[in-house]
NUVOLO-891784 format. One record per residue (C-alpha): residue in one letter; residue number from 0; x, y, z. Coordinates in Angstrom, 3 decimals, decimal comma, padded with zeros to 6 digits. Layout:
<recs>
[a; NUM; [X; Y; Z]]
...
</recs>
This chain:
<recs>
[m; 0; [137,461; 036,578; -011,287]]
[q; 1; [139,859; 034,312; -013,210]]
[s; 2; [141,927; 033,895; -010,026]]
[l; 3; [138,835; 032,992; -008,098]]
[a; 4; [137,760; 030,505; -010,724]]
[r; 5; [141,130; 028,717; -010,586]]
[w; 6; [140,818; 028,386; -006,782]]
[v; 7; [137,398; 027,006; -007,118]]
[i; 8; [138,499; 024,439; -009,748]]
[a; 9; [141,639; 023,523; -007,681]]
[g; 10; [139,478; 023,075; -004,523]]
[a; 11; [137,045; 020,771; -006,409]]
[a; 12; [139,923; 018,750; -007,828]]
[f; 13; [141,397; 018,319; -004,358]]
[a; 14; [138,064; 017,200; -002,921]]
[t; 15; [137,649; 014,719; -005,660]]
[m; 16; [141,057; 013,354; -005,083]]
[v; 17; [140,503; 012,929; -001,391]]
[a; 18; [137,196; 011,232; -001,886]]
[a; 19; [138,520; 008,870; -004,505]]
[r; 20; [141,591; 007,606; -002,513]]
[p; 21; [141,384; 004,281; -000,637]]
[a; 22; [140,614; 004,353; 003,053]]
[l; 23; [143,753; 004,378; 005,052]]
[a; 24; [144,469; 002,519; 008,231]]
[q; 25; [143,520; 004,642; 011,309]]
[v; 26; [146,387; 003,384; 013,429]]
[d; 27; [149,845; 001,998; 012,530]]
[f; 28; [150,463; -001,099; 014,497]]
[s; 29; [153,768; -001,884; 012,886]]
[g; 30; [156,906; -002,116; 015,054]]
[e; 31; [158,755; -004,244; 017,660]]
[w; 32; [156,693; -005,016; 020,706]]
[a; 33; [157,833; -006,494; 024,023]]
[p; 34; [155,346; -008,305; 026,219]]
[r; 35; [154,365; -006,961; 029,530]]
[f; 36; [153,259; -009,355; 032,238]]
[h; 37; [150,906; -007,151; 034,325]]
[e; 38; [148,189; -009,911; 033,961]]
[d; 39; [148,558; -013,567; 034,753]]
[q; 40; [152,338; -013,641; 034,964]]
[p; 41; [152,503; -017,083; 036,758]]
[e; 42; [150,442; -018,631; 033,998]]
[r; 43; [152,292; -017,042; 031,124]]
[v; 44; [155,851; -017,593; 032,047]]
[p; 45; [156,369; -020,567; 034,341]]
[g; 46; [153,103; -022,038; 033,273]]
[p; 47; [149,792; -022,974; 034,952]]
[e; 48; [149,545; -025,699; 037,612]]
[l; 49; [147,977; -029,042; 036,912]]
[g; 50; [144,306; -029,144; 037,858]]
[d; 51; [143,883; -025,440; 037,901]]
[y; 52; [140,704; -024,781; 035,810]]
[l; 53; [139,488; -021,864; 037,903]]
[g; 54; [137,509; -019,178; 036,173]]
[l; 55; [137,377; -021,000; 032,868]]
[p; 56; [133,951; -021,587; 031,088]]
[i; 57; [134,805; -025,182; 030,243]]
[n; 58; [132,410; -028,114; 029,859]]
[d; 59; [132,802; -031,776; 030,939]]
[a; 60; [134,451; -032,741; 027,718]]
[a; 61; [137,188; -030,160; 028,175]]
[r; 62; [137,551; -031,249; 031,797]]
[m; 63; [138,006; -034,897; 030,751]]
[r; 64; [140,630; -034,040; 028,184]]
[a; 65; [142,611; -032,068; 030,727]]
[d; 66; [142,306; -034,717; 033,422]]
[s; 67; [143,783; -037,344; 031,093]]
[w; 68; [146,556; -035,048; 029,901]]
[e; 69; [150,147; -035,831; 030,934]]
[a; 70; [152,758; -033,022; 030,859]]
[s; 71; [155,471; -035,278; 029,446]]
[m; 72; [153,491; -035,379; 026,199]]
[m; 73; [155,368; -032,188; 025,434]]
[t; 74; [158,499; -034,268; 025,072]]
[l; 75; [157,126; -036,264; 022,111]]
[p; 76; [158,858; -035,324; 018,816]]
[e; 77; [155,699; -034,012; 017,110]]
[w; 78; [155,106; -031,565; 020,089]]
[q; 79; [158,677; -030,255; 020,568]]
[c; 80; [158,665; -027,756; 017,756]]
[r; 81; [154,888; -027,097; 017,675]]
[p; 82; [154,053; -023,371; 017,879]]
[h; 83; [151,370; -021,867; 020,030]]
[s; 84; [148,179; -021,280; 018,035]]
[a; 85; [147,094; -017,805; 017,049]]
[d; 86; [144,715; -017,364; 019,919]]
[y; 87; [147,134; -018,601; 022,596]]
[i; 88; [150,458; -017,067; 021,226]]
[w; 89; [149,374; -013,731; 022,740]]
[r; 90; [149,685; -015,231; 026,197]]
[g; 91; [153,180; -016,470; 025,615]]
[p; 92; [156,349; -014,799; 026,856]]
[s; 93; [157,760; -014,207; 023,309]]
[q; 94; [158,431; -010,910; 021,657]]
[l; 95; [156,277; -009,686; 018,738]]
[t; 96; [157,010; -008,042; 015,405]]
[i; 97; [154,118; -006,419; 013,477]]
[r; 98; [154,761; -005,526; 009,830]]
[k; 99; [152,348; -003,708; 007,484]]
[e; 100; [151,915; -004,702; 003,922]]
[e; 101; [150,935; -001,998; 001,438]]
[d; 102; [149,485; -002,063; -002,058]]
[p; 103; [152,372; -000,949; -004,287]]
[l; 104; [150,165; 001,426; -006,234]]
[t; 105; [147,644; 002,916; -003,859]]
[r; 106; [149,747; 002,596; -000,661]]
[e; 107; [146,717; 001,271; 001,086]]
[v; 108; [147,463; -001,049; 003,983]]
[i; 109; [146,129; -004,370; 002,855]]
[a; 110; [147,463; -006,467; 005,682]]
[f; 111; [149,303; -006,642; 008,953]]
[h; 112; [151,779; -009,520; 009,621]]
[a; 113; [152,223; -010,496; 013,322]]
[q; 114; [155,323; -012,618; 013,930]]
[w; 115; [156,424; -014,037; 017,207]]
[l; 116; [159,700; -015,554; 018,475]]
[r; 117; [158,478; -019,117; 017,910]]
[s; 118; [158,200; -018,472; 014,120]]
[l; 119; [154,501; -018,168; 013,800]]
[d; 120; [153,719; -015,603; 011,128]]
[n; 121; [150,080; -014,539; 011,011]]
[p; 122; [148,728; -012,302; 008,198]]
[i; 123; [145,698; -010,245; 008,980]]
[y; 124; [144,025; -009,301; 005,689]]
[l; 125; [142,313; -005,945; 005,419]]
[d; 126; [141,383; -006,125; 001,704]]
[r; 127; [138,006; -007,897; 002,135]]
[r; 128; [139,219; -011,093; 000,501]]
[p; 129; [136,642; -013,971; 000,876]]
[r; 130; [136,927; -016,488; 003,638]]
[p; 131; [137,990; -020,094; 002,588]]
[s; 132; [135,462; -022,872; 002,701]]
[e; 133; [134,918; -024,908; 005,807]]
[d; 134; [136,873; -027,800; 004,308]]
[a; 135; [139,932; -025,647; 003,629]]
[l; 136; [143,231; -026,393; 005,333]]
[h; 137; [143,454; -025,494; 008,966]]
[t; 138; [146,717; -024,039; 010,344]]
[w; 139; [148,317; -022,813; 013,605]]
[g; 140; [147,702; -019,241; 012,500]]
[g; 141; [144,254; -019,760; 010,925]]
[f; 142; [142,682; -017,378; 008,489]]
[a; 143; [142,327; -013,815; 009,814]]
[t; 144; [140,480; -010,804; 008,425]]
[g; 145; [140,267; -007,410; 009,968]]
[k; 146; [138,096; -004,311; 009,854]]
[w; 147; [138,449; -000,927; 011,389]]
[e; 148; [136,113; 000,264; 014,110]]
[g; 149; [137,356; 003,820; 014,792]]
[d; 150; [140,937; 003,397; 015,818]]
[m; 151; [140,401; -000,149; 016,931]]
[l; 152; [141,156; -003,130; 014,641]]
[t; 153; [138,748; -005,984; 015,013]]
[i; 154; [139,987; -009,304; 013,659]]
[t; 155; [138,160; -012,585; 013,084]]
[v; 156; [140,194; -015,762; 013,059]]
[t; 157; [138,878; -019,120; 011,715]]
[h; 158; [140,375; -022,357; 010,271]]
[l; 159; [142,585; -022,931; 013,374]]
[k; 160; [144,059; -026,423; 014,144]]
[e; 161; [143,095; -027,732; 017,508]]
[g; 162; [144,919; -025,951; 020,284]]
[y; 163; [144,657; -025,260; 023,966]]
[i; 164; [143,276; -022,432; 026,095]]
[r; 165; [145,685; -023,210; 028,993]]
[r; 166; [148,971; -025,082; 028,971]]
[n; 167; [147,772; -027,758; 031,447]]
[g; 168; [145,772; -029,817; 029,079]]
[l; 169; [142,663; -027,706; 028,620]]
[p; 170; [141,769; -027,975; 024,876]]
[r; 171; [140,354; -025,683; 022,216]]
[s; 172; [138,732; -027,302; 019,168]]
[d; 173; [139,332; -026,753; 015,484]]
[r; 174; [135,758; -025,445; 015,263]]
[a; 175; [136,501; -022,356; 017,347]]
[t; 176; [136,232; -018,839; 016,173]]
[v; 177; [138,534; -016,188; 017,697]]
[t; 178; [137,801; -012,437; 017,735]]
[e; 179; [140,698; -010,038; 018,449]]
[h; 180; [140,543; -006,315; 019,307]]
[w; 181; [143,798; -004,339; 018,776]]
[t; 182; [144,132; -000,958; 020,342]]
[r; 183; [147,144; 001,258; 020,521]]
[h; 184; [147,780; 004,056; 023,040]]
[g; 185; [151,106; 005,699; 022,153]]
[d; 186; [153,797; 003,144; 022,885]]
[f; 187; [151,420; 000,559; 024,384]]
[l; 188; [149,434; -002,146; 022,570]]
[t; 189; [146,512; -003,930; 024,064]]
[v; 190; [145,029; -007,086; 022,528]]
[v; 191; [141,793; -008,627; 023,703]]
[t; 192; [140,964; -012,076; 022,456]]
[i; 193; [137,556; -013,775; 022,589]]
[v; 194; [137,320; -017,474; 021,995]]
[n; 195; [133,986; -019,036; 020,987]]
[d; 196; [134,247; -022,862; 020,957]]
[p; 197; [131,139; -024,853; 020,539]]
[v; 198; [132,969; -028,052; 021,504]]
[y; 199; [134,742; -027,271; 024,738]]
[l; 200; [133,377; -023,859; 026,102]]
[t; 201; [129,989; -023,001; 027,442]]
[e; 202; [130,581; -019,214; 027,184]]
[p; 203; [132,969; -016,933; 025,337]]
[f; 204; [136,458; -016,932; 026,891]]
[i; 205; [138,013; -013,463; 027,059]]
[r; 206; [141,556; -012,565; 027,842]]
[s; 207; [143,656; -009,334; 027,394]]
[t; 208; [147,393; -008,857; 026,905]]
[d; 209; [149,718; -005,844; 026,916]]
[y; 210; [152,832; -004,992; 024,903]]
[e; 211; [155,204; -002,028; 024,900]]
[l; 212; [157,066; -000,688; 021,881]]
[d; 213; [160,732; -001,572; 022,069]]
[l; 214; [162,930; 000,251; 019,542]]
[h; 215; [165,993; -001,983; 020,397]]
[q; 216; [164,243; -005,298; 019,854]]
[r; 217; [164,479; -007,640; 016,921]]
[v; 218; [162,837; -011,080; 016,832]]
[p; 219; [165,498; -013,602; 015,775]]
[p; 220; [165,030; -016,711; 013,757]]
[y; 221; [163,842; -019,709; 015,833]]
[p; 222; [165,375; -022,832; 014,417]]
[c; 223; [163,955; -025,855; 016,219]]
[e; 224; [165,242; -029,454; 016,108]]
[m; 225; [163,688; -032,537; 017,679]]
[v; 226; [165,647; -034,562; 020,148]]
[t; 227; [165,041; -037,571; 022,362]]
[e; 228; [164,105; -036,082; 025,669]]
[i; 229; [162,798; -039,188; 027,402]]
[e; 230; [163,405; -042,798; 026,489]]
[r; 231; [160,141; -044,646; 026,137]]
[p; 232; [158,992; -047,728; 024,134]]
[r; 233; [157,891; -047,016; 020,599]]
[g; 234; [154,282; -046,112; 020,307]]
[v; 235; [153,779; -045,110; 023,984]]
[i; 236; [151,872; -041,959; 024,385]]
[p; 237; [151,923; -040,265; 027,853]]
[h; 238; [148,401; -040,090; 029,262]]
[h; 239; [146,184; -040,758; 032,256]]
[l; 240; [143,124; -043,048; 032,076]]
[p; 241; [139,880; -041,455; 033,468]]
[g; 242; [139,972; -041,306; 037,236]]
[t; 243; [143,650; -042,302; 037,538]]
[n; 244; [145,374; -038,908; 037,595]]
[d; 245; [146,502; -038,429; 041,223]]
[q; 246; [148,098; -034,974; 040,466]]
[l; 247; [144,844; -033,156; 040,103]]
[r; 248; [144,335; -032,382; 043,818]]
[e; 249; [147,815; -030,867; 044,283]]
[f; 250; [146,718; -027,366; 043,298]]
[s; 251; [143,678; -027,561; 045,540]]
[e; 252; [145,715; -028,715; 048,561]]
[r; 253; [148,654; -026,259; 048,081]]
[y; 254; [146,374; -023,206; 048,073]]
[e; 255; [143,682; -024,657; 050,278]]
[i; 256; [140,995; -024,111; 047,706]]
[p; 257; [137,969; -026,423; 047,632]]
[f; 258; [138,592; -029,026; 045,120]]
[e; 259; [135,151; -028,520; 043,508]]
[a; 260; [136,153; -024,854; 042,714]]
[t; 261; [139,393; -025,854; 041,009]]
[r; 262; [137,313; -027,870; 038,421]]
[g; 263; [136,301; -024,732; 036,654]]
[g; 264; [133,156; -023,941; 034,746]]
[a; 265; [131,555; -020,612; 033,779]]
[e; 266; [130,085; -020,019; 037,283]]
[t; 267; [133,594; -019,852; 038,771]]
[s; 268; [134,385; -016,741; 036,758]]
[y; 269; [131,641; -014,659; 038,267]]
[p; 270; [131,806; -012,635; 041,647]]
[d; 271; [128,700; -014,439; 042,889]]
[y; 272; [130,677; -017,618; 043,082]]
[r; 273; [132,419; -016,357; 046,231]]
[k; 274; [129,101; -017,045; 048,164]]
[k; 275; [129,145; -020,697; 047,077]]
[l; 276; [132,902; -020,917; 047,780]]
[k; 277; [132,316; -020,173; 051,428]]
[q; 278; [129,965; -023,060; 051,675]]
[l; 279; [132,270; -025,688; 050,209]]
[p; 280; [134,291; -027,911; 052,413]]
[p; 281; [138,138; -027,347; 052,518]]
[p; 282; [140,323; -029,734; 050,578]]
[a; 283; [141,030; -033,113; 052,242]]
[r; 284; [144,824; -033,355; 052,230]]
[t; 285; [146,029; -036,523; 050,541]]
[r; 286; [149,779; -035,957; 050,893]]
[p; 287; [152,154; -034,357; 053,460]]
[r; 288; [152,615; -030,509; 053,132]]
[n; 289; [156,156; -029,404; 052,468]]
[g; 290; [157,422; -032,966; 053,100]]
[s; 291; [156,009; -033,097; 056,722]]
[s; 292; [153,988; -035,892; 058,202]]
[n; 293; [150,175; -035,713; 058,302]]
[e; 294; [150,141; -037,235; 061,862]]
[g; 295; [148,337; -035,114; 064,323]]
[q; 296; [146,560; -033,026; 061,663]]
</recs>
């Protein structure tokens, strides 16, 4: 009987200890992750083409910002070392390191830190800390909190500086909220980002990105120095006035896509748009193709 009593007491003590310990992370995302370009490789590595707004739920304000954008703006000193924002960095070609931060006493995972090649270090807090006020400082990484939904980590990001949803001038405002879903399947990591922007988007903008665990990878430091890339008078900012950007039709003409379709909007992201696409006139060629003459065409 005494032996049985000891087993009962020991079992009760173990059950109490298990119930009292803090909730542990369901999945360990820490490690070195290499990007895989199964989705949208032309956009993510060489970069998107000017005037390509296809499939993006943008409004007129976003379209105007992109139409007036000039690519040589990236040569300005204040842009040369600017990192991608937290929502766009997933689409970049850089490697990723994820570190977990543990409470030194309870060993509970209280944060993950995501760090990319371009030196952006984003903490994702899991300790239920309060979100800053709306007037708090906005950063490239924003303020991110996560919660577990089974084995999936769902993250909410706010307090982001103005960024972009595509590297051809399409903007994302500083009022946007970004939701991320992290899932790990063995050595593969899938991240889905959902951007809600009341300023420039008419619907949520959803993208997914894949990474693979790379045991031989190490993300090195990324020292960045500003240099003079293009000589220009002081105070000149590259731009296009409304209606003067003659490069916007190049994408339409190169791929023989109706110009109206390249202007984007939520409807261009749905399958039903193919019916309308067949009714649109082909693009009117404004320049020779492959350097040839337009005579006789």
